[in-house]
C-alpha positions as CSV (number, residue, x, y, z in Angstrom):
1,X,0.0,0.0,0.0
2,X,1.1,3.5,-0.8
3,X,2.2,5.8,2.0
4,X,0.0,8.9,2.2
5,X,1.0,12.3,3.5
6,X,-1.9,13.9,5.3
7,X,-3.0,17.1,7.1
8,X,-5.4,15.9,9.8
9,X,-7.5,19.0,10.4
10,X,-9.0,19.9,13.7
11,X,-11.2,16.7,13.6
12,X,-8.1,14.5,13.3
13,X,-6.1,16.0,16.2
14,X,-7.5,13.4,18.6
15,X,-6.0,10.5,16.5
16,X,-2.6,12.2,16.2
17,X,-2.5,12.8,20.0
18,X,-3.6,9.2,20.5
19,X,-0.9,7.6,18.4
20,X,1.8,9.8,20.1
21,X,0.6,8.5,23.5
22,X,0.9,4.9,22.3
23,X,4.4,5.4,20.9
24,X,5.9,6.7,24.2
25,X,8.0,4.2,26.2
26,X,11.0,4.4,28.6
27,X,13.3,2.5,26.2
28,X,12.6,4.8,23.2
29,X,14.9,7.6,22.1
30,X,13.8,11.2,22.7
31,X,10.9,11.9,20.4
32,X,7.8,14.0,19.8
33,X,5.5,13.8,22.8
34,X,1.8,14.5,23.0
35,X,2.8,17.3,25.4
36,X,4.7,19.0,22.5
37,X,1.3,19.2,20.7
38,X,-0.3,20.4,24.0
39,X,2.2,23.2,24.4
40,X,1.7,24.2,20.7
41,X,-2.0,24.3,21.3
42,X,-1.6,27.7,23.0
43,X,-2.0,29.0,19.4
44,X,-5.4,27.3,19.2
45,X,-6.7,24.1,17.7
46,X,-6.8,25.4,14.1
47,X,-3.2,26.5,14.2
48,X,-2.2,23.2,15.8
49,X,-4.0,21.2,13.1
50,X,-2.3,23.3,10.4
51,X,1.1,22.5,11.8
52,X,0.7,18.8,11.9
53,X,1.5,16.3,9.1
54,X,0.9,12.6,9.2
55,X,2.2,9.7,7.1
56,X,-0.1,6.6,6.9
57,X,-0.2,3.3,5.2
58,X,-3.5,1.3,4.8
59,X,-5.2,3.7,7.2
60,X,-2.6,3.4,10.0
61,X,-0.6,6.4,11.0
62,X,3.1,5.6,10.9
63,X,4.6,9.1,11.3
64,X,3.6,12.4,12.9
65,X,5.4,15.7,12.3
66,X,4.9,19.0,14.0
67,X,6.0,22.2,12.2
68,X,7.2,23.8,15.4
69,X,8.2,27.3,14.4
70,X,9.8,28.6,11.1
71,X,11.8,25.8,9.4
72,X,11.6,23.1,12.1
73,X,9.9,19.8,11.6
74,X,9.7,17.7,14.7
75,X,9.1,14.2,13.4
76,X,8.5,10.9,15.1
77,X,7.8,7.4,13.8
78,X,5.9,4.4,15.1
79,X,8.3,2.2,17.0
80,X,7.9,-0.8,14.6
81,X,8.3,1.4,11.5
82,X,11.6,3.3,12.4
83,X,13.6,0.8,10.2
84,X,11.0,0.8,7.4
85,X,13.0,1.8,4.3
86,X,10.0,2.5,2.2
87,X,8.5,4.9,4.8
88,X,11.9,6.6,5.3
89,X,12.3,7.2,1.5
90,X,8.8,8.7,1.3
91,X,9.5,10.9,4.3
92,X,12.7,12.2,2.6
93,X,10.8,12.9,-0.7
94,X,8.0,14.7,1.1
95,X,10.4,17.0,3.1
96,X,12.6,17.8,0.1
97,X,9.9,18.4,-2.6
98,X,8.5,22.0,-2.2
99,X,5.1,21.1,-3.7
100,X,4.5,18.7,-0.8
101,X,4.1,21.8,1.5
102,X,6.0,20.2,4.4
103,X,9.0,22.5,4.8
104,X,9.7,26.0,3.6
105,X,12.7,27.0,1.5
106,X,15.9,28.2,3.2
107,X,17.5,26.9,6.4
108,X,15.4,24.1,7.8
109,X,15.8,21.6,10.6
110,X,14.4,18.1,11.1
111,X,14.2,16.4,14.4
112,X,13.8,12.7,14.1
113,X,14.4,9.6,16.4
114,X,18.0,8.6,16.6
115,X,18.5,5.2,15.0
116,X,15.7,5.6,12.5
117,X,16.4,5.0,8.8
118,X,15.4,8.6,8.0
119,X,18.5,9.8,9.9
120,X,20.7,7.8,7.5
121,X,18.9,9.0,4.4
122,X,19.0,12.7,5.5
123,X,22.8,12.3,6.1
124,X,23.3,10.7,2.7
125,X,21.2,13.6,1.1
126,X,23.6,16.2,2.6
127,X,21.7,17.2,5.8
128,X,24.3,18.0,8.5
129,X,24.0,17.4,12.2
130,X,23.1,20.5,14.1
131,X,23.9,21.6,17.7
132,X,23.6,18.9,20.3
133,X,20.7,18.6,22.8
134,X,20.8,16.7,26.0
135,X,17.7,14.5,27.0
136,X,17.4,13.8,30.7
137,X,15.2,11.3,32.4
138,X,14.1,10.6,36.0
139,X,12.7,7.3,37.0
140,X,9.4,7.8,38.9
141,X,9.2,4.3,40.5
142,X,11.3,5.9,43.3
143,X,10.3,8.4,45.9
144,X,10.4,12.1,44.8
145,X,11.7,14.4,47.5
146,X,9.6,17.3,48.8
147,X,10.7,20.5,46.9
148,X,10.7,22.5,50.1
149,X,8.6,25.3,48.7
150,X,4.9,26.1,48.4
151,X,3.7,24.6,45.1
152,X,0.3,25.4,43.6
153,X,-1.5,23.7,40.7
154,X,-2.7,26.5,38.4
155,X,-6.3,26.9,37.5
156,X,-8.0,29.6,35.4
157,X,-7.9,32.0,38.3
158,X,-4.1,31.8,38.5
159,X,-3.5,31.9,34.8
160,X,-2.3,35.5,34.8
161,X,0.3,34.7,37.5
162,X,1.6,31.7,35.5
163,X,1.9,33.6,32.2
164,X,3.6,36.5,34.0
165,X,6.3,34.2,35.4
166,X,6.7,32.5,32.1
167,X,7.3,35.9,30.3
168,X,9.8,36.8,33.0
169,X,11.6,33.5,32.6
170,X,11.9,33.4,28.8
171,X,13.1,36.4,26.8
172,X,10.8,37.3,24.0
173,X,7.9,35.2,25.3
174,X,4.5,36.2,24.1
175,X,2.6,33.8,26.4
176,X,-0.6,35.6,27.3
177,X,-3.6,34.7,29.5
178,X,-5.6,34.0,26.3
179,X,-3.0,31.6,25.1
180,X,-3.0,29.8,28.5
181,X,-6.7,29.3,28.2
182,X,-6.4,28.0,24.6
183,X,-3.7,25.5,25.8
184,X,-5.8,24.4,28.8
185,X,-8.7,23.8,26.4
186,X,-6.7,21.4,24.2
187,X,-7.0,17.7,24.2
188,X,-3.5,16.9,25.7
189,X,-4.2,19.2,28.7
190,X,-6.6,16.7,30.1
191,X,-3.5,14.8,31.4
192,X,-1.4,17.9,32.2
193,X,-0.7,20.3,35.0
194,X,0.7,23.8,35.3
195,X,2.6,24.4,38.6
196,X,3.8,27.6,40.3
197,X,6.5,27.8,43.0
198,X,6.3,30.5,45.6
199,X,9.1,31.9,47.8
200,X,8.9,32.7,51.5
201,X,7.4,36.1,50.8
202,X,4.6,34.5,48.7
203,X,6.0,35.6,45.4
204,X,5.6,33.3,42.4
205,X,9.2,32.7,41.3
206,X,9.1,29.6,39.0
207,X,6.7,27.8,36.7
208,X,6.5,24.5,34.9
209,X,4.0,22.5,32.8
210,X,3.9,18.7,32.8
211,X,2.3,16.5,30.3
212,X,1.4,12.8,31.0
213,X,1.1,10.4,28.1
214,X,-0.9,8.0,30.2
215,X,-0.2,5.6,33.1
216,X,3.1,3.6,32.7
217,X,4.5,6.0,30.0
218,X,7.0,8.8,30.2
219,X,5.7,12.3,31.0
220,X,7.2,15.5,29.7
221,X,8.3,18.8,31.3
222,X,7.6,21.5,28.7
223,X,8.4,24.3,29.6
224,X,10.2,25.0,32.9
225,X,11.4,28.5,33.8
226,X,12.5,30.6,36.7
227,X,11.7,34.4,36.9
228,X,14.8,36.3,35.8
229,X,14.7,38.3,39.1
230,X,14.8,35.2,41.3
231,X,17.5,32.9,39.7
232,X,20.4,31.2,41.5
233,X,18.3,30.4,44.6
234,X,17.5,26.7,43.8
235,X,14.0,27.4,42.6
236,X,14.6,25.7,39.3
237,X,15.5,22.4,41.1
238,X,12.6,22.8,43.4
239,X,10.0,23.3,40.7
240,X,11.5,20.4,38.7
241,X,11.1,18.2,41.8
242,X,7.5,19.3,42.0
243,X,7.0,18.5,38.3
244,X,8.4,15.0,38.8
245,X,6.0,14.5,41.8
246,X,3.0,15.7,39.7
247,X,3.8,13.3,36.9
248,X,4.2,10.5,39.4
249,X,0.7,11.2,40.7
250,X,-0.5,11.1,37.2
251,X,0.9,7.6,36.8
252,X,3.9,8.4,34.6
253,X,6.7,5.8,34.6
254,X,9.4,8.5,34.2
255,X,9.8,12.2,33.7
256,X,11.7,13.4,30.6
257,X,13.0,16.8,29.4
258,X,15.4,18.0,26.7
259,X,17.6,21.1,26.7
260,X,20.4,22.4,24.5
261,X,23.7,20.9,25.7
262,X,25.2,24.4,25.6
263,X,22.7,25.5,28.4
264,X,25.0,24.1,31.1
265,X,22.9,25.7,33.8
266,X,19.7,24.0,32.7
267,X,21.4,20.6,32.5
268,X,22.8,21.1,36.0
269,X,19.4,22.1,37.4
270,X,17.8,19.0,36.0
271,X,20.6,16.8,37.3
272,X,20.2,18.4,40.8
273,X,16.6,17.3,40.7
274,X,17.5,13.6,40.1
275,X,17.4,13.6,36.3
276,X,20.0,11.5,34.5
277,X,21.5,12.7,31.2
278,X,21.0,10.4,28.2
279,X,23.0,10.3,24.9
280,X,22.9,13.6,23.1
281,X,20.6,14.1,20.1
282,X,21.0,16.4,17.1
283,X,18.6,17.8,14.5
284,X,19.4,17.5,10.8
285,X,19.8,20.8,9.1
286,X,20.0,22.0,5.5
287,X,20.7,25.5,4.1
288,X,20.0,24.7,0.5
289,X,17.1,26.0,-1.6
290,X,15.1,23.3,-3.0
291,X,14.4,23.4,-6.8
């Protein structure tokens, strides 16, 4: 059967989220998580649907891609199809032919599972390895220490506090209250939590969102940040511990996160909260114009 490139539309978002849940496992390489779609959902359901591509054979989805910002395709593949040469060849054709409307011209990056055939084909086609990222994982079968701070689960009434901390943690952030409500109304948020950490004066100093993929599967931290005026006080480690505890309560088998390897401070923060680094991963990048 032919492999079909699809754009699911709003009505197909549930199926895309569902297969991403099924594909998560503790032994898998770092890959697109339903929480990544959940975080993107802050732009609304229609924008999320427009950013998703699927690859199917005989009605079964084998690949899901998220156009996460200009020129970045975050792609993952069903575990039993990652060594499928026919699928990999079709993926390569679809991302390199402009009429397929998958990637724009100019500098583009593709994130794909390490070890999948598509990685080999991209390399052979001249796609270079980009800057390294460090995935980190914490086993949640063990006890998670108390963070030693007041932690609150964010509801609609605290959304403005959460978005304010996020904007103060990430330069250039445009995360508004409206976007929080759009995210919270998305399908993946049914198994997600936003958390705030407060200092001894009752000031919100750090924020994190955690995304479960269902019981017995890895849960994702995306994003975690500390207010720029309150850094270097251990708040990042504390909110990360709280995130791990929240995922544990949601039934996750482990907590995962990924950060640029060059961000030494972030890697150290996650390690201080009991996360263990895993082998680095790299996107594939191309600066050519496709003809």
